[in-house]
PANU-42387 format. One record per residue (C-alpha): x, y, z; residue in three letters. Coordinates in nm, 2 decimals. Each point is the difference from the previous one (the first is absolute). Layout:
<nodes>
NODE  X  Y  Z  ALA
...
</nodes>
This chain:
<nodes>
NODE  0.00  0.00  0.02  MET
NODE  0.16  0.34  -0.09  THR
NODE  0.04  0.26  0.23  GLU
NODE  -0.28  0.23  -0.11  ASP
NODE  -0.24  -0.32  0.00  ALA
NODE  0.10  -0.10  0.37  GLN
NODE  -0.07  0.33  0.09  ALA
NODE  -0.34  0.05  -0.17  CYS
NODE  -0.08  -0.36  0.19  LEU
NODE  0.11  0.15  0.33  GLU
NODE  -0.25  0.34  -0.01  ARG
NODE  -0.25  -0.27  -0.14  ALA
NODE  0.04  -0.21  0.35  ARG
NODE  0.00  0.30  0.18  ALA
NODE  -0.32  0.12  -0.09  LEU
NODE  -0.16  -0.32  0.12  ILE
NODE  -0.10  0.13  0.39  PRO
NODE  -0.13  0.34  -0.15  LEU
NODE  -0.20  -0.19  -0.29  LEU
NODE  -0.14  -0.30  0.26  ALA
NODE  -0.12  0.30  0.25  ALA
NODE  -0.16  0.17  -0.26  ALA
NODE  -0.17  -0.28  -0.19  ALA
NODE  -0.37  0.03  0.18  PRO
NODE  0.05  0.39  -0.11  ARG
NODE  0.07  -0.11  -0.38  ILE
NODE  -0.26  -0.23  0.00  GLU
NODE  -0.26  0.24  0.16  ALA
NODE  0.07  0.27  -0.27  ALA
NODE  0.03  -0.27  -0.23  ARG
NODE  0.33  0.22  -0.16  GLY
NODE  0.30  0.10  0.18  LEU
NODE  0.05  0.22  0.25  PRO
NODE  0.20  0.32  -0.04  PRO
NODE  0.29  -0.09  0.26  ASP
NODE  0.00  -0.35  -0.18  VAL
NODE  0.06  0.14  -0.33  LEU
NODE  0.23  0.26  0.15  ASP
NODE  0.25  -0.33  0.14  ALA
NODE  -0.06  -0.15  -0.36  MET
NODE  0.12  0.29  -0.18  HIS
NODE  0.28  0.05  0.26  GLU
NODE  0.14  -0.34  -0.04  ALA
NODE  -0.05  0.01  -0.38  GLY
NODE  -0.20  -0.30  -0.03  MET
NODE  -0.18  0.13  -0.31  PHE
NODE  0.31  0.02  -0.20  ARG
NODE  0.14  -0.33  0.01  LEU
NODE  -0.02  -0.07  -0.35  LEU
NODE  0.00  0.35  -0.18  LEU
NODE  0.35  0.07  -0.19  PRO
NODE  0.29  0.10  0.18  ARG
NODE  -0.01  0.30  -0.28  SER
NODE  -0.33  0.12  0.23  LEU
NODE  0.15  -0.05  0.31  GLY
NODE  -0.14  -0.33  0.05  GLY
NODE  0.19  -0.33  0.14  PHE
NODE  -0.07  -0.23  -0.34  GLU
NODE  0.03  -0.32  0.24  LEU
NODE  0.02  -0.34  -0.14  ARG
NODE  -0.37  -0.17  0.01  PRO
NODE  0.14  -0.24  0.29  ALA
NODE  0.10  0.28  0.22  GLU
NODE  -0.29  0.20  -0.08  TYR
NODE  -0.25  -0.21  0.08  VAL
NODE  0.18  -0.10  0.36  ARG
NODE  -0.10  0.36  0.07  CYS
NODE  -0.38  -0.04  -0.09  ILE
NODE  0.00  -0.31  0.26  GLU
NODE  0.18  0.17  0.27  ALA
NODE  -0.27  0.33  -0.05  VAL
NODE  -0.30  -0.28  -0.03  ALA
NODE  0.13  -0.16  0.35  MET
NODE  -0.08  0.39  0.14  GLY
NODE  -0.34  0.03  -0.24  ASP
NODE  -0.08  -0.19  -0.34  ALA
NODE  -0.22  0.27  -0.11  SER
NODE  0.27  0.26  0.04  VAL
NODE  0.26  -0.31  -0.20  ALA
NODE  -0.29  0.01  -0.22  TRP
NODE  0.01  0.30  -0.08  CYS
NODE  0.38  0.04  -0.05  MET
NODE  0.01  -0.28  -0.26  ASN
NODE  -0.31  0.16  -0.18  GLN
NODE  0.20  0.30  0.02  GLY
NODE  0.34  -0.13  -0.08  SER
NODE  -0.11  -0.21  -0.30  GLY
NODE  -0.14  0.36  -0.14  CYS
NODE  0.31  0.12  0.04  SER
NODE  0.15  -0.21  -0.25  LEU
NODE  -0.21  0.26  -0.31  THR
NODE  0.27  0.25  0.12  ALA
NODE  0.28  -0.22  -0.24  ALA
NODE  -0.23  0.04  -0.33  TYR
NODE  -0.07  0.42  0.07  LEU
NODE  0.25  0.25  -0.12  SER
NODE  0.25  0.11  0.27  PRO
NODE  -0.18  0.35  0.05  GLU
NODE  -0.35  -0.17  0.02  VAL
NODE  0.17  -0.24  0.25  ALA
NODE  0.15  0.27  0.19  HIS
NODE  -0.30  0.26  0.01  SER
NODE  -0.21  -0.33  0.15  ILE
NODE  0.31  -0.12  0.23  TRP
NODE  0.16  0.25  0.14  ASP
NODE  -0.27  0.05  0.22  ASP
NODE  0.13  -0.22  0.30  ARG
NODE  -0.37  -0.08  0.10  ARG
NODE  -0.07  -0.11  -0.39  ALA
NODE  -0.26  -0.33  0.01  VAL
NODE  -0.14  -0.11  -0.37  LEU
NODE  -0.30  -0.26  0.07  ALA
NODE  -0.23  -0.14  -0.21  TRP
NODE  -0.32  -0.22  -0.04  GLY
NODE  -0.08  -0.31  -0.18  ASN
NODE  -0.03  0.10  -0.36  GLY
NODE  -0.06  0.03  -0.29  PRO
NODE  -0.38  -0.04  0.05  GLY
NODE  -0.22  -0.05  -0.28  SER
NODE  -0.10  0.37  -0.01  THR
NODE  0.33  0.10  -0.01  ALA
NODE  0.17  0.17  -0.31  ARG
NODE  0.28  0.22  -0.08  ALA
NODE  -0.06  0.22  -0.29  VAL
NODE  0.25  0.14  -0.21  ARG
NODE  -0.02  0.41  0.00  ALA
NODE  0.28  0.25  -0.06  ASP
NODE  0.30  -0.05  0.20  GLY
NODE  -0.13  -0.27  0.20  GLY
NODE  -0.35  -0.18  0.08  TRP
NODE  -0.34  0.06  0.15  ARG
NODE  -0.05  -0.25  0.26  VAL
NODE  -0.33  -0.13  0.16  THR
NODE  -0.02  -0.31  0.20  GLY
NODE  -0.09  -0.16  0.37  SER
NODE  0.26  -0.19  0.19  TYR
NODE  -0.09  -0.20  0.34  SER
NODE  0.23  -0.14  0.26  PHE
NODE  0.27  0.27  -0.02  ALA
NODE  0.16  -0.05  0.32  SER
NODE  0.17  0.26  0.15  GLY
NODE  -0.14  0.28  -0.23  SER
NODE  -0.10  0.19  0.32  ARG
NODE  0.35  0.09  0.06  HIS
NODE  0.14  0.00  -0.31  ALA
NODE  0.10  0.33  -0.22  THR
NODE  -0.06  -0.13  -0.36  TRP
NODE  -0.26  -0.30  -0.14  LEU
NODE  0.09  -0.19  -0.29  GLY
NODE  -0.30  -0.11  -0.27  ALA
NODE  0.03  -0.28  -0.25  MET
NODE  -0.17  0.00  -0.27  ALA
NODE  -0.04  -0.16  -0.34  PRO
NODE  0.11  0.30  -0.30  CYS
NODE  -0.25  0.10  -0.28  PHE
NODE  0.10  0.24  -0.29  GLU
NODE  -0.24  0.33  0.00  ALA
NODE  -0.23  -0.15  -0.25  ASP
NODE  -0.10  -0.31  0.24  GLY
NODE  0.27  -0.26  -0.17  SER
NODE  0.23  -0.19  0.25  ALA
NODE  0.35  0.01  -0.03  GLU
NODE  0.18  -0.28  -0.03  ARG
NODE  0.33  -0.19  0.10  HIS
NODE  0.13  -0.16  -0.33  PRO
NODE  -0.11  -0.37  0.15  ASP
NODE  -0.39  0.14  0.03  GLY
NODE  0.03  0.07  0.34  ARG
NODE  -0.17  0.31  0.11  GLN
NODE  0.22  0.29  0.13  TRP
NODE  -0.04  0.08  0.31  GLU
NODE  0.17  0.25  0.22  ARG
NODE  -0.01  0.15  0.35  THR
NODE  -0.07  0.36  0.03  MET
NODE  0.16  0.14  0.33  VAL
NODE  -0.18  0.28  0.13  PHE
NODE  -0.02  0.24  0.33  PRO
NODE  -0.24  -0.17  0.29  ARG
NODE  -0.20  0.31  0.04  HIS
NODE  -0.16  -0.02  -0.40  LEU
NODE  -0.14  -0.36  0.08  ALA
NODE  -0.37  -0.03  0.17  ARG
NODE  0.07  -0.19  0.29  ILE
NODE  -0.26  -0.24  0.15  ASP
NODE  0.11  -0.07  0.38  PRO
NODE  -0.28  -0.20  0.10  ASP
NODE  0.01  -0.34  -0.18  VAL
NODE  0.30  -0.12  0.21  TRP
NODE  -0.21  -0.17  0.27  ARG
NODE  0.17  -0.36  0.05  VAL
NODE  0.12  -0.30  0.23  MET
NODE  0.43  0.07  0.00  GLY
NODE  0.22  0.25  -0.13  LEU
NODE  -0.25  0.27  0.09  SER
NODE  0.25  0.25  0.06  GLY
NODE  0.11  -0.04  -0.38  THR
NODE  -0.23  0.27  -0.11  GLY
NODE  -0.10  -0.16  -0.31  SER
NODE  -0.24  0.24  -0.12  ASP
NODE  -0.12  0.04  -0.37  SER
NODE  0.09  0.31  -0.26  PHE
NODE  -0.17  0.14  -0.28  THR
NODE  0.12  0.21  -0.30  VAL
NODE  -0.21  0.15  -0.29  THR
NODE  0.16  0.13  -0.28  ASP
NODE  0.32  0.08  0.14  LEU
NODE  0.23  0.15  -0.19  PHE
NODE  0.39  -0.14  0.04  VAL
NODE  0.26  0.09  -0.16  ASP
NODE  0.26  -0.25  -0.20  ASP
NODE  0.27  0.08  0.25  ALA
NODE  -0.21  -0.18  0.28  HIS
NODE  -0.11  -0.30  -0.20  ALA
NODE  0.21  -0.26  -0.03  VAL
NODE  0.00  -0.40  -0.11  THR
NODE  0.12  -0.16  0.31  ARG
NODE  0.24  -0.30  -0.08  GLU
NODE  0.09  0.13  -0.36  SER
NODE  0.34  -0.03  -0.05  ALA
NODE  -0.05  0.27  -0.28  ASP
NODE  -0.08  0.23  0.30  GLU
NODE  0.26  -0.12  0.27  ARG
NODE  0.19  0.29  0.11  ARG
NODE  0.18  -0.16  0.33  GLU
NODE  0.25  -0.27  -0.10  THR
NODE  0.04  -0.19  0.36  GLY
NODE  -0.07  -0.37  -0.03  ARG
NODE  -0.28  0.08  0.24  LEU
NODE  -0.25  0.15  -0.26  TYR
NODE  0.05  -0.33  -0.24  ARG
NODE  -0.26  -0.15  0.28  PHE
NODE  -0.33  0.09  -0.06  GLN
NODE  -0.28  0.14  0.26  ALA
NODE  -0.16  -0.31  0.03  MET
NODE  0.26  -0.21  0.14  GLN
NODE  0.12  0.32  0.25  LEU
NODE  -0.37  0.02  0.11  TYR
NODE  -0.03  -0.41  0.03  ALA
NODE  0.30  0.02  0.23  GLY
NODE  -0.09  0.26  0.21  GLY
NODE  -0.35  -0.09  0.08  PHE
NODE  0.11  -0.36  0.07  CYS
NODE  0.25  0.17  0.27  ASN
NODE  -0.29  0.14  0.11  VAL
NODE  -0.19  -0.27  0.09  ALA
NODE  0.38  -0.17  0.11  LEU
NODE  0.04  0.27  0.24  GLY
NODE  -0.39  0.05  0.16  ALA
NODE  0.02  -0.41  0.05  SER
NODE  0.35  0.03  0.17  ARG
NODE  -0.13  0.28  0.24  ALA
NODE  -0.32  -0.22  0.06  LEU
NODE  0.20  -0.27  0.09  LEU
NODE  0.24  0.18  0.22  ASN
NODE  -0.29  0.15  0.19  ALA
NODE  -0.14  -0.37  0.05  VAL
NODE  0.36  -0.15  0.17  VAL
NODE  -0.02  0.34  0.20  ALA
NODE  -0.37  -0.06  0.13  LEU
NODE  0.12  -0.40  0.05  ALA
NODE  0.29  0.09  0.28  GLN
NODE  -0.27  0.13  0.22  GLY
NODE  -0.36  -0.16  -0.07  LYS
NODE  -0.18  -0.25  0.16  VAL
NODE  -0.29  -0.15  -0.20  GLN
NODE  -0.34  0.01  0.18  LEU
NODE  -0.03  -0.34  0.20  GLY
NODE  0.38  -0.09  -0.01  GLY
NODE  0.30  0.06  0.19  SER
NODE  0.25  0.00  -0.25  ASP
NODE  0.12  0.33  -0.22  ARG
NODE  -0.04  -0.05  -0.33  LEU
NODE  0.39  -0.01  -0.09  ARG
NODE  -0.02  -0.30  0.17  ASP
NODE  -0.27  -0.18  -0.22  ASN
NODE  0.07  -0.21  -0.28  GLN
NODE  -0.22  0.09  -0.26  ALA
NODE  0.10  0.37  0.06  VAL
NODE  0.36  -0.15  -0.05  GLN
NODE  -0.05  -0.18  -0.28  HIS
NODE  -0.18  0.31  -0.19  THR
NODE  0.24  0.21  0.09  ILE
NODE  0.29  -0.18  -0.12  GLY
NODE  -0.20  -0.10  -0.31  TYR
NODE  -0.08  0.32  -0.09  TRP
NODE  0.30  0.16  0.10  ASP
NODE  0.17  -0.20  -0.28  ALA
NODE  -0.25  0.05  -0.23  ALA
NODE  0.07  0.36  -0.02  LEU
NODE  0.35  -0.02  0.03  LYS
NODE  0.01  -0.23  -0.31  ALA
NODE  -0.27  0.21  -0.22  ALA
NODE  0.21  0.32  0.06  ARG
NODE  0.33  -0.17  -0.10  ALA
NODE  -0.13  -0.13  -0.29  GLY
NODE  -0.13  0.37  -0.12  VAL
NODE  0.35  0.14  0.11  LEU
NODE  0.19  -0.26  -0.24  THR
NODE  -0.21  0.00  -0.28  VAL
NODE  0.02  0.38  0.02  PHE
NODE  0.39  -0.03  0.04  GLU
NODE  0.01  -0.26  -0.32  ASP
NODE  -0.19  0.19  -0.22  VAL
NODE  0.19  0.32  0.09  TRP
NODE  0.31  -0.18  -0.12  ASP
NODE  -0.20  -0.14  -0.32  ASP
NODE  -0.06  0.33  -0.13  VAL
NODE  0.33  0.15  0.08  ALA
NODE  0.10  -0.25  -0.26  GLN
NODE  -0.28  0.02  -0.25  THR
NODE  -0.14  0.37  0.05  GLY
NODE  -0.31  -0.09  -0.01  ALA
NODE  -0.26  -0.19  0.24  ILE
NODE  -0.10  -0.31  -0.14  SER
NODE  -0.36  -0.20  -0.01  VAL
NODE  0.16  -0.26  0.21  ALA
NODE  0.11  0.26  0.27  ASN
NODE  -0.29  0.17  0.00  ARG
NODE  -0.23  -0.34  0.08  LEU
NODE  0.29  -0.09  0.25  ALA
NODE  -0.07  0.29  0.19  VAL
NODE  -0.39  -0.03  -0.02  ARG
NODE  0.01  -0.36  0.11  GLN
NODE  0.23  0.12  0.32  ALA
NODE  -0.20  0.28  0.05  THR
NODE  -0.34  -0.14  0.00  THR
NODE  0.12  -0.29  0.23  PHE
NODE  0.15  0.24  0.24  ALA
NODE  -0.34  0.13  0.06  ILE
NODE  -0.19  -0.29  0.02  HIS
NODE  0.26  -0.12  0.28  THR
NODE  -0.04  0.33  0.22  ALA
NODE  -0.40  -0.02  -0.04  ARG
NODE  0.00  -0.37  0.08  ASP
NODE  0.30  0.09  0.28  ALA
NODE  -0.21  0.27  0.13  ALA
NODE  -0.33  -0.21  0.00  TYR
NODE  0.17  -0.25  0.25  HIS
NODE  0.19  0.16  0.21  VAL
NODE  -0.29  0.27  0.07  PHE
NODE  -0.20  -0.31  0.11  HIS
NODE  0.21  -0.08  0.28  GLU
NODE  -0.03  0.31  0.17  ALA
NODE  -0.34  -0.09  0.06  GLY
NODE  -0.26  0.29  0.13  SER
NODE  0.27  0.22  0.07  THR
NODE  0.04  0.07  -0.37  ALA
NODE  -0.32  0.11  -0.11  ILE
NODE  0.02  0.33  0.20  PHE
NODE  0.04  0.30  -0.26  ALA
NODE  0.23  0.15  0.26  ASP
NODE  0.24  -0.29  -0.05  GLY
NODE  0.32  -0.05  -0.25  PRO
NODE  -0.20  -0.30  -0.13  PHE
NODE  -0.31  0.05  -0.17  GLU
NODE  0.10  0.26  -0.25  ARG
NODE  0.31  -0.13  -0.11  ARG
NODE  -0.23  -0.34  -0.07  LEU
NODE  -0.27  0.23  -0.19  ARG
NODE  0.29  0.16  -0.17  ASP
NODE  0.16  -0.26  -0.10  VAL
NODE  -0.26  -0.21  -0.12  SER
NODE  -0.10  0.33  -0.22  SER
NODE  0.34  -0.02  -0.18  VAL
NODE  -0.10  -0.38  -0.12  ALA
NODE  -0.31  0.14  -0.16  GLN
NODE  0.19  0.20  -0.21  HIS
NODE  0.11  -0.06  -0.34  LEU
NODE  0.34  -0.07  0.11  GLN
NODE  -0.15  -0.29  0.19  GLY
NODE  -0.21  -0.20  -0.24  ARG
NODE  0.03  -0.35  -0.03  ARG
NODE  -0.03  0.02  -0.37  THR
NODE  0.38  0.12  0.02  HIS
NODE  0.08  -0.36  0.06  PHE
NODE  -0.19  -0.11  -0.26  GLU
NODE  0.19  0.24  -0.28  THR
NODE  0.30  -0.14  0.15  ILE
NODE  -0.09  -0.37  -0.03  GLY
NODE  -0.10  0.06  -0.36  THR
NODE  0.35  0.17  -0.07  TYR
NODE  0.19  -0.29  0.15  MET
NODE  -0.19  -0.27  -0.22  LEU
NODE  0.07  0.20  -0.26  GLY
NODE  -0.32  0.18  -0.09  GLY
NODE  -0.06  0.35  -0.08  THR
NODE  -0.12  0.19  0.32  PRO
NODE  -0.14  0.36  0.03  SER
NODE  0.24  0.22  0.11  LEU
NODE  -0.22  0.30  0.05  ARG
NODE  0.08  -0.05  0.40  TRP
NODE  0.34  -0.11  -0.01  VAL
</nodes>
């Protein structure tokens, strides 16, 4: 691990007590409170994937996901927002230096976006740019974002679709100041990850100039030469979100271990730590979390080395990341369920460190990053078929 990466990890770990203490406020607010945001910005947690040319840290993926895991041990919603904003910041590699500096010279800059493009999203060619219309949901971190992004299929002024040479419709990401969108904050009422403030937003006939419109992951538009920017955002999102689950599940296991030192179950005389069923559960799921975590880190290191040789991330490497990260999410979910159960009725109280983490990990598993169908995609590829690569 590089010196910069080690320093980033130490700052992430130093945030854990603050985030754990703030977790009830984060959930109640359905967003990150000012003191939490101040601490995250002071620690540089939204700049870990930003190019060094813009004052970012440009961490390797295996270094980056360790920081996500540490923050998630404090609070999963904060780590989720951190990963979402960091993944979006990869866009900086495709903007002109002047535009990128105009956004990220602000040390509190955060770019966020939501699911898209939806069926109504479209960008119509206009003089010097595009007229963009669309509605976007699940825009995690949009409450504290300074900029938003809208993905949209592109059309000529006459309504005809703009297409790549292979026939696919051309899609671009339009970046604009947050205040230009209409935000709907009342939709985010959920069982877990409540603090992500994953609101919906709409833009209608919004003009975005060409300088703020990019085709992400296009080699022709890539401005940064660092190896990190040969990765697609999908791999960084997958690695980060699976480490949200791993970190929160690890924190839950640690809390149960601490509880077991003193708790005596109703009707018993021995402490939980002396119960063989509890001992087995803790030992087994500790090993499972360690194995899943090691698998993710190993895959990212292997892929990093391969990209150094080839200059690009291959389909096989994309699938390897998808396999390891999906498995880690499922392992974290199962671990959280089993260790939560051993805490008994103590775990069900909202003012404790247990039930929120269980809900948060369960919510990560409900995301597209945790779909079981990803394993079907992997299996199809391994057996010589041609899998869909949409989510790889």
